[in-house]
SERO-395909 format. One record per atom (N, C-alpha, C, CB): x, y, z; residue in three letters. Coordinates in steps of 0.1 Angstrom, whole numbers, plus 5000, padded with zeros to 4 digits. Glycine has a CB too. Layout:
BEGIN
XYZALA...
***
This chain:
BEGIN
527752746788UNK528552796799UNK528152726812UNK528352946801UNK526852706814UNK526352636826UNK526852496827UNK524852636827UNK526952436815UNK527452306814UNK528952296818UNK527352246800UNK529652406814UNK531052416817UNK531252426832UNK531752526810UNK530452516838UNK530552536853UNK530252406860UNK529652646858UNK529252346856UNK528752216862UNK529952116861UNK527552156855UNK530552116850UNK531652016848UNK532852046857UNK532152016833UNK533152176859UNK534252216868UNK533852176882UNK534452366867UNK532552196886UNK532152156900UNK532352006902UNK530752206903UNK532051936892UNK532151786893UNK533551746895UNK531551716881UNK534451806887UNK535951776889UNK536451816903UNK536751856878UNK535951926908UNK536451976921UNK536051876932UNK535852106925UNK534751826931UNK534251726941UNK535151596940UNK532751686938UNK535351556928UNK536151426926UNK537551446932UNK536251386911UNK538151566929UNK539551596934UNK539551596949UNK540051726928UNK538551656955UNK538551656970UNK538451526976UNK537351746975UNK537551436969UNK537351306974UNK538751226973UNK536351226966UNK539451236962UNK540751176961UNK541651216971UNK541251196947UNK541751356974UNK542651406983UNK542451356997UNK542651556983UNK541051347001UNK540751297014UNK541251157016UNK539251307016UNK540951067006UNK541350927008UNK542850907006UNK540650846998UNK543550996999UNK544950976997UNK545750997010UNK545451066986UNK545251067019UNK545951097032UNK546050977041UNK545351207040UNK545050887039UNK544950767048UNK546050677046UNK543650697046UNK546450637034UNK547650547033UNK548950597038UNK547750507018UNK549150737037UNK550350787043UNK550450767058UNK550450937039UNK549350797064UNK549250777079UNK549450627082UNK547950827085UNK548850537074UNK548950397077UNK550350347076UNK548050317067UNK551050397066UNK552450357064UNK553350397076UNK553050407051UNK553150517080UNK553950567091UNK553650497104UNK553750717093UNK552350457106UNK551950397119UNK551750247118UNK550750457124UNK551850197106UNK551650057104UNK550250017108UNK552649967111UNK549250097104UNK547850067108UNK547050057095UNK547250177117UNK545750037096UNK544950007084UNK543850117082UNK544249877085UNK543550197092UNK542550297091UNK542950427098UNK541150247097UNK542350537094UNK542650667100UNK542250667114UNK542050777092UNK541250597118UNK540750597132UNK541850537141UNK539450527134UNK542450437136UNK543550367144UNK544650467146UNK544150247137UNK545050547136UNK546050647137UNK545750747148UNK546350717124UNK544350787148UNK543950887158UNK544150827172UNK542550927156UNK543750697174UNK543850637187UNK545350627191UNK543250497187UNK546150597182UNK547550577185UNK548150707191UNK548350527173UNK547750817185UNK548350947189UNK548150967204UNK547751057181UNK546950927209UNK546650947223UNK547450867233UNK545250927226UNK548050757228UNK548650657237UNK550150657235UNK548150527235UNK550650697223UNK552150687221UNK552550827215UNK552450577211UNK553050907224UNK553451047220UNK554751037211UNK553651137231UNK555450927211UNK556650927203UNK556450927188UNK557450797207UNK555150907184UNK554850907170UNK554051027165UNK554150777166UNK553851117174UNK552951227171UNK553551317160UNK552751317184UNK554851347161UNK555451437152UNK555351387137UNK556951447155UNK555551257135UNK555451197122UNK554051207116UNK555951057122UNK553051177125UNK551651177120UNK551151317117UNK550751107131UNK551451407126UNK550951537125UNK551351607112UNK551351627137UNK552551587108UNK553051657096UNK552351607083UNK554551637094UNK551751487083UNK551151437071UNK549651417071UNK551851307068UNK549051437083UNK547651407084UNK546751527088UNK547351297093UNK547251627094UNK546451727100UNK545851817089UNK547351817108UNK546451837078UNK545851917067UNK544651847060UNK546851957057UNK544751717060UNK543651647053UNK542551607062UNK544251517047UNK542751557074UNK541751507083UNK541451607094UNK542151377089UNK542451687098UNK542251787109UNK541651717122UNK541451897105UNK542051597124UNK541551517136UNK542651497147UNK540951387132UNK543951537144UNK545051507153UNK545251627162UNK546251467145UNK545251607175UNK545551707185UNK547051707187UNK544751687198UNK547751817184UNK549151827186UNK549451887200UNK549851917175UNK550251817208UNK550551867222UNK551252007221UNK551451777230UNK550952097231UNK551552227231UNK553052227232UNK550952317242UNK553552147241UNK555052127242UNK555351987242UNK555552197255UNK556251947234UNK556651807233UNK558151787234UNK556151737219UNK558651697243UNK560051687245UNK560651607233UNK560351607258UNK561951647230UNK562651577220UNK563251447226UNK563751667214UNK563151347219UNK563651217223UNK564851177215UNK562551107223UNK565851117222UNK567051077215UNK566750967205UNK568151037225UNK567350977194UNK567150877184UNK567850747188UNK567650927170UNK567150637187UNK567650507191UNK568350437179UNK566550417197UNK569550387181UNK570250317171UNK569950167172UNK571750347171UNK569550107162UNK569249967162UNK570249887155UNK567849937156UNK570549767160UNK571549687154UNK570949547151UNK572849667163UNK571349497140UNK570849367135UNK571949257138UNK570449367121UNK571549157145UNK572449047147UNK572648967135UNK571948957159UNK573948927132UNK574248837121UNK573848697125UNK575748857117UNK573748617115UNK573348477117UNK574348397126UNK573148407104UNK575648427124UNK576648357131UNK576748397146UNK578048377125UNK575948497150UNK575848537164UNK574848457172UNK575548687165UNK574248367166UNK573248277172UNK573748137174UNK571848277164UNK573348067184UNK573647927186UNK572547847180UNK573947897201UNK572647707182UNK571747617176UNK570247647180UNK572047477179UNK570047707192UNK568747727196UNK568147857192UNK568647717211UNK568947927184UNK568648067179UNK568548167190UNK567348057171UNK569348147201UNK569448247211UNK570648327208UNK569548177225UNK570548457212UNK571648547209UNK572848517218UNK571148687211UNK574048527212UNK575248497219UNK575948637220UNK576148397211UNK576248677233UNK576948797235UNK576348917228UNK578448777232UNK575048927227UNK574449027220UNK573549107229UNK573648967207UNK573649237229UNK572849317238UNK571549357232UNK573649437243UNK570449317237UNK569149357231UNK568849497236UNK568049257236UNK567849557229UNK567449697232UNK566949707246UNK566449747222UNK567049827252UNK566449847266UNK564949817266UNK566749987271UNK564249847255UNK562749827255UNK562449677256UNK562149887243UNK563249597249UNK563049457249UNK563349387262UNK563849387238UNK564349447269UNK564749387282UNK563949437293UNK566249407284UNK563349547292UNK562549607302UNK563349687312UNK561849497310UNK564649697309UNK565549777318UNK566449857309UNK566449677327UNK566249987309UNK566950077300UNK568250117306UNK566150197298UNK568650077318UNK569850117324UNK570950007321UNK569750137339UNK571950047314UNK573049947311UNK573849927323UNK573849997299UNK574249797325UNK575049767337UNK576449827336UNK575249607338UNK576849887347UNK578149957347UNK579349857347UNK578250057359UNK580349887339UNK581549807340UNK582749887345UNK581849757326UNK582449997352UNK583550077357UNK584049997369UNK583050217361UNK585449997371UNK586049937383UNK585650007395UNK587549927381UNK585549937406UNK585149997419UNK586249967429UNK583849947424UNK586550067438UNK587650047448UNK587349927457UNK587850177457UNK588349857461UNK588249747471UNK588549807485UNK589249637467UNK587749757494UNK587949807508UNK589249777513UNK586849747517UNK589949877520UNK591249867524UNK591349767537UNK591850007528UNK592249677536UNK592449587547UNK593949557549UNK591649447544UNK594649647555UNK596049627558UNK596349627573UNK596849737550UNK597449567577UNK597749557591UNK599049637594UNK597949417595UNK599949647585UNK601249697588UNK601949617598UNK601049847593UNK601849487597UNK602349397607UNK603849407609UNK602049257603UNK604249387621UNK605649397625UNK606549297618UNK605849387641UNK607649337613UNK608649247606UNK609849247615UNK608949297592UNK610149137621UNK611249127630UNK611448987635UNK611149217641UNK612448967644UNK612748837650UNK613148737639UNK611548787659UNK613848787630UNK614348697619UNK615648627622UNK614448777605UNK615648497622UNK616948427625UNK618048477616UNK616748277624UNK619248497622UNK620348547615UNK621048437608UNK621348627624UNK621448457595UNK622148357588UNK623648377591UNK621948367572UNK624248277597UNK625548287602UNK626648317591UNK625948167610UNK626548247580UNK627548257570UNK627048217556UNK628748167574UNK627848247546UNK627448207533UNK627648057531UNK628348287522UNK627147997521UNK627347857519UNK628847817517UNK626647807506UNK629147707522UNK630547657521UNK630747607507UNK630747537532UNK631847647501UNK632147617487UNK633347527486UNK632347737478UNK633247407480UNK634347327478UNK635247377467UNK633847177475UNK636547377470UNK637547427460UNK638047307453UNK638647507467UNK637547287440UNK638047167432UNK638647227420UNK636747077429UNK639947187417UNK640547247405UNK639847207392UNK642047187404UNK639647307384UNK638947297371UNK637447307372UNK639347157365UNK636947347384UNK635547357385UNK635147497388UNK635047257397UNK633947537383UNK633247657386UNK632247627397UNK632647727374UNK632147717407UNK631147717417UNK630347847416UNK631747697432UNK629047837412UNK628247957411UNK627147947421UNK627547957396UNK627148047430UNK626148057441UNK625048147437UNK626848107454UNK623848097438UNK622648177434UNK621748207446UNK621848107423UNK621048317446UNK620148357457UNK618748377452UNK620748487464UNK617848287455UNK616448297450UNK616248207438UNK616148437447UNK615048217433UNK614648137421UNK613748217412UNK614047997425UNK614148237400UNK613348317391UNK614048447387UNK611948337397UNK613248537381UNK613848667376UNK613948767388UNK612948717365UNK613148747399UNK613348827410UNK612648967409UNK614748857413UNK611748987399UNK611049107397UNK609649097403UNK611049157382UNK609149197410UNK607749187415UNK607649097427UNK606849137404UNK606549027429UNK606348957441UNK607148827442UNK604848917442UNK607748807454UNK608348677457UNK607348587463UNK609548707467UNK607048477457UNK606048387463UNK606448327476UNK605748277453UNK607648287478UNK608048247491UNK608048357501UNK609448177491UNK608548477496UNK608548597505UNK607148627510UNK609148707498UNK606148617501UNK604748647505UNK604348557515UNK603848637492UNK604648427514UNK604248327524UNK604948357537UNK604648187519UNK606248397537UNK606848427550UNK606248547557UNK608348457547UNK605948657549UNK605248767555UNK603948737561UNK605148887545UNK603148647555UNK601848607560UNK602048527573UNK601048527549UNK603048437573UNK603148347584UNK603748417596UNK604048227580UNK604848487594UNK605648547605UNK605248687609UNK607048537602UNK604648757600UNK604248897603UNK602748917603UNK604848997593UNK601948817600UNK600548827600UNK599948927589UNK600048877613UNK600648937578UNK600249027567UNK599048977560UNK601349057558UNK598149067556UNK597049027547UNK597549027533UNK595849127549UNK596648977524UNK597048977510UNK597249117505UNK595948907502UNK596549217510UNK596849357506UNK598149407511UNK595649447511UNK598549377523UNK599849417528UNK600949357518UNK600149357542UNK600749237514UNK601749167505UNK601749237492UNK601449017504UNK600649267486UNK600549327473UNK601149467473UNK599149327468UNK600749547482UNK601249687483UNK602749697486UNK600449767493UNK603249587492UNK604649587495UNK605449557482UNK605049487506UNK605049457475UNK605849407463UNK605449497451UNK605549267461UNK604349557451UNK604049647439UNK603649787445UNK602749587431UNK604649857449UNK604449997455UNK603750087446UNK605750047460UNK602950177451UNK602250277444UNK601050227435UNK603150357436UNK600750097436UNK599550047429UNK598350057438UNK599749897424UNK597150037433UNK595950037441UNK595049927436UNK595250177440UNK594149887445UNK593349767442UNK591949807438UNK593249677455UNK591449747427UNK590049777422UNK589449647418UNK590149877410UNK588049647419UNK587349527414UNK586849567400UNK586149497423UNK587249487390UNK586949517376UNK585449507373UNK587749427367UNK584749427380UNK583349407377UNK583049317365UNK582649537375UNK584149247360UNK584049177348UNK584249027350UNK585049227338UNK584748987362UNK585248847364UNK584148737362UNK585848837377UNK582948777365UNK581848667365UNK581348647351UNK580748707374UNK581748727341UNK581148707328UNK582248697317UNK580248817325UNK583548717320UNK584548707310UNK585348577310UNK585548827312UNK586148557301UNK586948437300UNK588448477299UNK586648347288UNK589348387304UNK590748407303UNK591348287295UNK591348407317UNK592248317286UNK592948217278UNK594348197283UNK592948267263UNK594648077286UNK596048037291UNK596647927282UNK595947987306UNK597647967275UNK598347877266UNK597347817256UNK599047767275UNK596447897251UNK595547847241UNK594247787245UNK596247757232UNK594147777259UNK592847717264UNK592147827272UNK593247597274UNK590847837269UNK590047947275UNK589047887285UNK589248017264UNK588747967295UNK587747917305UNK587348037314UNK588347807314UNK586448017323UNK585948117332UNK587048157341UNK584648077339UNK586948277347UNK588048337355UNK588248247367UNK587648477359UNK587248207375UNK587448127387UNK588248007384UNK586148097393UNK587847937373UNK588447807370UNK589947827366UNK587747737359UNK590147917357UNK591547937351UNK592447997362UNK591448027339UNK592048097369UNK592948157379UNK593248057390UNK592248277385UNK592247977394UNK592447867404UNK593547767400UNK591147797408UNK593447727387UNK594447637382UNK595847697381UNK593947577369UNK595847817377UNK597247887376UNK597847897390UNK597048027369UNK597047947400UNK597547967413UNK598047827419UNK596448027422UNK597247727416UNK597647597421UNK598947547415UNK596547487418UNK599147577402UNK600447547396UNK601547637401UNK600347567381UNK601247757405UNK602347847410UNK602747827424UNK601847987408UNK601847807433UNK602147797447UNK601647677455UNK601747927454UNK600947587448UNK600447477454UNK599247517464UNK601447407462UNK598947427473UNK597847457482UNK598247457497UNK596747357480UNK599547467500UNK599947457514UNK600447587519UNK600947347516UNK600547687511UNK601047817516UNK599947887525UNK601447907504UNK600347997531UNK599448067540UNK598248117531UNK600048187547UNK597048127537UNK595848157530UNK595948297524UNK594648157539UNK596548397531UNK596648527526UNK597648537514UNK597048627537UNK598648457515UNK599648447504UNK599048387491UNK600848357508UNK598148297493UNK597448237481UNK596448347475UNK596548107485UNK595848417483UNK594948527478UNK595748637471UNK594248597490UNK596948667476UNK597848767469UNK598248707456UNK599048797478UNK598548577455UNK598948517442UNK597748527433UNK599348377444UNK596548507438UNK595348507429UNK595148647423UNK594148467437UNK595348747431UNK595148887425UNK596248917415UNK595248987437UNK597548877418UNK598648897409UNK598448827396UNK599948847416UNK597848707396UNK597648627384UNK596548697376UNK597248477388UNK595448737382UNK594348797375UNK594748927369UNK593148817384UNK595549007376UNK596049137371UNK596949117360UNK596749217383UNK597849017361UNK598748987350UNK597948947337UNK599748867354UNK596948867339UNK596148827327UNK595448947321UNK595048727331UNK594849037329UNK594149157324UNK595149247317UNK593549237336UNK596349267322UNK597449347316UNK597649297302UNK598649347324UNK597649167300UNK597949097287UNK596649067279UNK598748977290UNK595649147282UNK594449127273UNK593748997275UNK594749147259UNK593648947288UNK593048827291UNK593648707284UNK591548827287UNK594948717280UNK595648607273UNK597048597279UNK595748637258UNK597148497288UNK598448477295UNK599148347289UNK598248457310UNK599848367278UNK600348257271UNK601548197279UNK600848307257UNK602248267287UNK603448217294UNK603048157308UNK604448327295UNK601848157312UNK601448087324UNK600947947321UNK600348167332UNK600747867331UNK600347727329UNK599247697340UNK601447627329UNK598347607337UNK597347557346UNK597747417352UNK595947557340UNK597247397364UNK597447257369UNK596047217374UNK598447257381UNK595447117368UNK594047087371UNK593847027385UNK593546977361UNK592547027389UNK592146977401UNK592747047413UNK592546827402UNK592547187414UNK593147257425UNK592347217438UNK593047407423UNK593047217450UNK592347187462UNK591347297465UNK593447177474UNK590447267474UNK589347357477UNK589847487484UNK588347287486UNK590947477491UNK591447597498UNK591947697487UNK592647557507UNK592447647476UNK592847747466UNK591647807459UNK593747677455UNK590647727456UNK589447777450UNK588747877460UNK588447667447UNK588747847473UNK588147947482UNK588848077482UNK588147877496UNK590248067482UNK591048187483UNK590748277470UNK592448157484UNK590748207459UNK590548277446UNK589148347446UNK590648187434UNK588148267451UNK586748317452UNK586648447460UNK585848217457UNK587448457471UNK587348577480UNK587848697473UNK588148547492UNK588748687464UNK589348807457UNK588948807442UNK590848807459UNK587948737438UNK587648727424UNK587248867418UNK586448627422UNK587948897408UNK587749027401UNK588549137406UNK586349067403UNK589349117416UNK590249227421UNK591549227413UNK590549207436UNK591949347409UNK593149357401UNK593849487406UNK592849367386UNK595249477404UNK596049597408UNK596149687396UNK597449547412UNK595949817399UNK596049927389UNK597150017392UNK594649997388UNK597650087381UNK598650187383UNK598250297372UNK600050137381UNK598050417377UNK597750537368UNK596650507359UNK599050567361UNK595550447364UNK594350417356UNK594350297347UNK594150537348UNK595350217347UNK595450097339UNK595949977347UNK596350127327UNK595749857341UNK596249737348UNK597749747350UNK595849617341UNK598149697362UNK599649687365UNK600149547360UNK599849697380UNK601449557356UNK602149427351UNK602649367364UNK603249467341UNK601849267369UNK602149207382UNK603049087380UNK600949177390UNK604349107378UNK605248997376UNK605548927390UNK606549037370UNK605948797390UNK606248727402UNK607148617399UNK604948677409UNK607848567409UNK608748457408UNK608748387421UNK610148497403UNK609448267421UNK609448187433UNK610048257445UNK610148057431UNK611248307444UNK611848377455UNK612848477450UNK612448277465UNK613248577459UNK614048687453UNK615348707461UNK613248807453UNK615848617468UNK617148627474UNK617348747484UNK618148647464UNK616348777492UNK616448877502UNK616049017498UNK617848887507UNK615949037484UNK615549167479UNK615149147465UNK616749277480UNK614049217461UNK613649207447UNK614549297438UNK612149237445UNK614449267425UNK615249347415UNK614449457409UNK615749257404UNK615149567406UNK614449667398UNK614249607384UNK615349797397UNK613149637378UNK612749567365UNK613849597355UNK611449617360UNK614449717354UNK615449747344UNK616749667346UNK615649897344UNK616949617358UNK618149537360UNK618049397354UNK618449527375UNK616849357352UNK616649217346UNK616149227332UNK615649147355UNK615149317329UNK614649327316UNK615049467311UNK613149317316UNK614449517301UNK614749647295UNK613749757299UNK614949637280UNK612549717302UNK611549807306UNK611649837321UNK610049747304UNK611049947325UNK611149987339UNK609950057345UNK612350087341UNK608849977346UNK607650037353UNK607950087367UNK606449937353UNK607450197371UNK607850257384UNK607450167396UNK607250387386UNK606450087394UNK605949997405UNK606649867406UNK604449977404UNK607549837396UNK608349717397UNK609749757400UNK608349647383UNK609849807412UNK611149857418UNK611549767430UNK611150007421UNK612849777433UNK613349687444UNK612749717457UNK614849707444UNK612349607464UNK611849617478UNK612449497485UNK610349617479UNK612449497499UNK613049397507UNK612149267506UNK613149437521UNK612749157509UNK612049027511UNK612748967523UNK612148937498UNK612349007535UNK613149007547UNK613548857552UNK612449067558UNK612648767550UNK612848637556UNK613548537547UNK611548577560UNK613948577535UNK614548477526UNK615848417531UNK614848547513UNK616748487536UNK618048427540UNK617848317551UNK618948537546UNK616848337559UNK616648237570UNK615748117566UNK615948307582UNK614848147557UNK613848037554UNK613747987540UNK612548087558UNK614248067530UNK614048027516UNK614947917512UNK614248147507UNK614447807508UNK615247687504UNK616147717492UNK614447567502UNK615947827485UNK616647857473UNK617747967475UNK615747897462UNK617948007488UNK618848107491UNK620248047494UNK618448197503UNK621148067485UNK622548007487UNK622747877480UNK622747997501UNK622047847469UNK622247727461UNK623547727454UNK621047697451UNK624347627455UNK625647617448UNK625547527436UNK626747577458UNK625947567425UNK626047487413UNK627447467408UNK625147557401UNK627847347408UNK629247307404UNK629247267389UNK629847197413UNK630147327381UNK630247287367UNK631747277363UNK629547397358UNK632147167357UNK633447157351UNK633747267341UNK633747017345UNK634947317340UNK635247427331UNK635047387317UNK636747467333UNK635347257313UNK635047217299UNK633547207296UNK635747087296UNK632747167306UNK631347167304UNK630747307303UNK630647087315UNK631247397311UNK630747537310UNK631147597297UNK631247617322UNK632347567292UNK632747617279UNK631847567268UNK634247567276UNK631447437269UNK630447387259UNK629147467259UNK630247237262UNK628647497271UNK627347557273UNK627447697267UNK626947557287UNK628447777271UNK628547917266UNK628747927251UNK629747987274UNK629647837246UNK629947847232UNK628747807224UNK631147757228UNK627947707229UNK626747667222UNK625647777222UNK626147537228UNK625547837234UNK624447937236UNK624748067228UNK624347977250UNK626048107227UNK626348237220UNK627148227208UNK627148317230UNK627448097203UNK628048077191UNK629448157190UNK627148117179UNK630248137200UNK631548197200UNK632548087204UNK631648317210UNK633848127203UNK634948037208UNK635648107219UNK635847997196UNK635648037231UNK636248097242UNK637748087242UNK635648037255UNK638448177250UNK639848167251UNK640248047260UNK640448297257UNK641548037263UNK642047927272UNK642147977286UNK643447887267UNK641648097289UNK641648147303UNK640248147309UNK642248287303UNK639848037316UNK638548037322UNK638148147331UNK638347907330UNK639148207338UNK638848317347UNK638448447339UNK640148357355UNK638548447326UNK638148557318UNK636748537312UNK639148587308UNK636248417313UNK635048377306UNK633748457312UNK634748227307UNK633648467325UNK632448527331UNK632848637340UNK631648417339UNK632548757336UNK632848877344UNK631548957346UNK633948967337UNK630948927358UNK629648997361UNK629749137364UNK628948917372UNK628749217361UNK628549357365UNK627349357374UNK628349457353UNK627549407386UNK626549407397UNK625749537399UNK627149357410UNK624549527403UNK623749647407UNK624249677421UNK622249617407UNK624549807423UNK625049857436UNK623949847447UNK625549997435UNK622649857442UNK621549867452UNK620949727455UNK620549957447UNK621049637446UNK620349507449UNK621249387448UNK619249487438UNK622449397442UNK623349277441UNK623049187430UNK623249207454UNK621949217422UNK621749137410UNK622749157399UNK620249167405UNK623049057391UNK623949077380UNK623149137368UNK624548937375UNK623549257365UNK622849327354UNK623349287341UNK622949487356UNK624649277340UNK625249237327UNK626449137330UNK625849357319UNK626749057319UNK627848967320UNK628748987308UNK627348817321UNK630049027311UNK631049027300UNK631548887298UNK632149127303UNK631348837286UNK631848707283UNK633148707275UNK630748627274UNK634248677282UNK635548667276UNK635948787268UNK635548537267UNK635448907271UNK635749027264UNK635349027250UNK637249057265UNK634348937247UNK633948927233UNK632548977231UNK633948777229UNK631748967242UNK630349017241UNK629849047255UNK629448927233UNK628749127256UNK628149157269UNK626649127267UNK628349307273UNK626149057277UNK624649017277UNK624049047290UNK624548867274UNK622749057290UNK622049077303UNK622248967312UNK620449097300UNK622348997325UNK622548887335UNK621448787335UNK622648957349UNK620248827333UNK619148737333UNK619148647320UNK617748807333UNK619648697309UNK619748617297UNK620848507299UNK620148707285UNK621948547306UNK622948457309UNK622448347319UNK624248527315UNK621748387328UNK621148297338UNK620348187331UNK620248367348UNK619548227321UNK618748127313UNK619548037305UNK617748207304UNK620648097298UNK621448017290UNK622247907297UNK622448107283UNK622647937310UNK623447847317UNK622547757326UNK624447917326UNK621247797328UNK620347717336UNK620547737351UNK620547567333UNK620847867355UNK620947897369UNK619547927375UNK621948017371UNK619447927388UNK618147947394UNK617848097394UNK618147907408UNK618848187395UNK618548327396UNK619748407390UNK618448367411UNK619348537386UNK620448617381UNK621048697392UNK619848717370UNK620848667404UNK621548717415UNK622548607419UNK620648767428UNK623748617415UNK624748517417UNK626148567418UNK624648407406UNK627048477424UNK628448507425UNK629148387418UNK628948517440UNK630348417412UNK631048317404UNK632448287411UNK631148357390UNK632748167413UNK634048127418UNK634748017409UNK633948077433UNK636048027407UNK636747927399UNK638047887405UNK636947987384UNK638247757406UNK639547707411UNK640347667399UNK639347587421UNK641447727396UNK642247697384UNK642847557385UNK643447797382UNK643147507373UNK643847377372UNK645347397375UNK643647317358UNK646047297379UNK647447307381UNK648147367368UNK648147177384UNK649147447371UNK649847517360UNK650347417349UNK651047597365UNK649947457337UNK650347367325UNK649347257322UNK651647307329UNK648347237330UNK647347137327UNK646347197317UNK646647087340UNK646147137306UNK645147177296UNK643747137300UNK645547127282UNK642847217295UNK641447187297UNK641047077287UNK640547317296UNK640546967292UNK640146867282UNK638846887275UNK640046727290UNK638646817265UNK637346817258UNK636446717265UNK637446787243UNK635146727262UNK634146627267UNK633046697274UNK634846537277UNK632246617281UNK631046667288UNK631046607302UNK629746637280UNK630246667311UNK630146617324UNK628846667330UNK631346667333UNK628446597341UNK627146637348UNK627346757356UNK626646517356UNK626246837358UNK626246947367UNK625746907380UNK625447067361UNK626346957391UNK625946927405UNK625347047411UNK627146867413UNK624147037416UNK623447147423UNK623247107438UNK622047177416UNK623747187447UNK623647167461UNK622847277467UNK625047157467UNK621647237472UNK620747337479UNK621247347493UNK619347287478UNK620947467499UNK621347487513UNK620647397523UNK621147637517UNK621247357533UNK620647267543UNK619947357554UNK621747177549UNK618947427550UNK618147507559UNK616947427564UNK617647637553UNK616347467575UNK615047407579UNK613947467570UNK614747437594UNK613247377564UNK612147427556UNK611047497563UNK611547307548UNK610447587557UNK609347657563UNK608247567567UNK608747777554UNK607647577579UNK606547487583UNK605447497573UNK606047517597UNK604747387570UNK603647397560UNK602347447567UNK603447257554UNK601547497559UNK600147537563UNK599147447556UNK599847697560UNK598547367564UNK597647267558UNK596247287563UNK598147117562UNK595247277555UNK593847307558UNK593047177557UNK593247417549UNK592147157567UNK591347027567UNK590547017554UNK590447027579UNK590147127547UNK589247117536UNK590047117522UNK588247227536UNK591347077523UNK592147087511UNK591946957502UNK593647107514UNK590746927499UNK590446817490UNK590246867476UNK589146737495UNK590446777466UNK590446827452UNK589046867448UNK590946717443UNK588946957439UNK587646997433UNK587646947418UNK587447147434UNK586546967412UNK586446927398UNK586647047388UNK585146867395UNK587147157394UNK587347277385UNK588447237375UNK587847397393UNK588147257362UNK589047237351UNK589247087347UNK590447287356UNK588546997354UNK588646857350UNK587646827338UNK588346767362UNK588146747329UNK587246697319UNK586746557322UNK587946697305UNK587446487331UNK587046347335UNK587046337350UNK587946247328UNK586346247355UNK586346227369UNK587646167374UNK585146137374UNK588246217385UNK589446157390UNK589246017395UNK590046247402UNK590245927393UNK590045787397UNK589845777412UNK591245707393UNK589045687416UNK588745667430UNK589845577436UNK587345597433UNK590445607447UNK591445527454UNK590845417462UNK592345617462UNK591445297461UNK591045187469UNK591345207483UNK591645057463UNK590445187492UNK590745197507UNK591745097511UNK589445187515UNK592645137520UNK593645047526UNK593445037541UNK595045097523UNK594144937547UNK593944917561UNK594545037569UNK594644787565UNK595545107563UNK596245207570UNK595445337569UNK597645227564UNK594445347561UNK593645477559UNK592845497572UNK592745467547UNK592645627575UNK591845657587UNK590645747582UNK592645737597UNK589645757591UNK588445827588UNK588545977592UNK587245767594UNK589646007599UNK589846147604UNK591046207597UNK589946147620UNK591046337598UNK592146407591UNK593446407600UNK591746557589UNK594546377593UNK595846377599UNK596746477592UNK596446237599UNK597446557600UNK598346657594UNK599646587590UNK598746767604UNK600046607577UNK601246537573UNK602446577581UNK601446567558UNK603346477582UNK604546507590UNK605746557581UNK605046377596UNK605646537568UNK606646587559UNK606246717552UNK607046487549UNK607146817551UNK606746937545UNK606746927530UNK607747047549UNK605646967524UNK605546967509UNK606047097503UNK604146937505UNK607047097496UNK607547217489UNK607047217475UNK609147227490UNK606247307471UNK605647307457UNK606747327447UNK604647417456UNK607847387451UNK608947407441UNK609747287438UNK609847527445UNK609547177446UNK610247057443UNK609246947437UNK610846997456UNK608246997432UNK607246907425UNK607946837414UNK606046997420UNK607846707413UNK608446627402UNK607946667388UNK608246487404UNK606846737388UNK606246777375UNK606646927372UNK604746757374UNK607446977380UNK607747127379UNK608547157367UNK608447177392UNK608247257360UNK608947307349UNK609347457352UNK608247297335UNK610547497353UNK610947627357UNK610347737348UNK612447647358UNK610147707335UNK609647807326UNK608247847330UNK609647757312UNK607547767338UNK606147797341UNK606047917351UNK605447677347UNK607147947357UNK607148057367UNK607348197361UNK608248037377UNK607048207349UNK607148337343UNK608548387340UNK606448437351UNK609448287339UNK610848317337UNK611148347322UNK611748207342UNK610248347314UNK610448387300UNK610648537299UNK609348337291UNK611648587291UNK611748727289UNK610548787283UNK613048757281UNK610148907289UNK608948977283UNK609349087274UNK608149027295UNK610649127274UNK611049237265UNK612249197257UNK611349357273UNK
***
């Protein structure tokens, strides 16, 4: 019996020894340490691991002091970067490391912030009166179509913005709030780190917006008008998810354009908590169109507003396009795949907006009705704000077959004086190669001279009308 008791005591001692040593590996795994003493030291310096250690070590070693009150900490979610998220140097690409690794647990805010208000409410007046409409030649068998403005006429008029800045002293905010009523200006806080894609090419915001603005309005418009265009371009890109497929870039923008874009970098127009669709065109014939008159959508901020100086100063106000009846017949029949009647006066019957004068619909020979803007594109007119005149052929004279050239006569107005800046030299934004150096000539001077001829960006020989956003959006 004594031997049996002695044997039991021996087993108890062995079991206790095993239990004592078995607690150490559990603690080591949880803490990634090698000895129980290390675990005890860790408890004193890192309270975030106390809970795990105490539940598995206190019964065996009874050496861990549990704090009386311990705050619950939010569980951290860890993410593992995939291999394709690294570049050749094994640096993370667009990957946010943990707050502990960065040493800054506060994430940078991307919430938009209000832009300081800077409006003048400048006086609009002293506008020269346009004495009469363009003189139209009456030529038998010819259509004369008079257009007012250039483009779809919705949203901001680029020429109009320039006139307001020049003659009324408007700031870029005055211009934007006028052409996009009920919108408000915010800084997105994203412009310095995001990219914009234009026609399949991506780049930083400053570079891409500068090149788009240069393509749209050149570098000779008023500085505030250029800034307004920059905000409109950036807002338009943001509305379309940073992808503006229907805009185009023009490389090597002058420094004045880059400076203007830099001043308003990141500023976008908002409506009701989201980006506004900031459409624009070259000019709007004295008044902009309601969006629904041109397209099918009708955002409340794309409604008709005045463009006061157009009749006096816009070189596209009152353009006359002459087309032979047989040539116009070819164009309409080709565009709409119909056969017109023998009565040219029945071919084009516009329906006008009572409030703006834009052609909302066109009845074509009582066979079909199309949007006025669609007809404008099919015929190649400058604007969907137009009037149609036709001089009949002598009675009994048939309309011949064949083709002929179209004659476009622009109004003989005085062009708007240019605004030229001494620092309007090219920059390297958007260039992939260095621009060629010009050989000096005897006529060149070392000082700046203001050009004597007005440069109209809309008569650029490289101009393509589709680049002005004239493509239908709906």
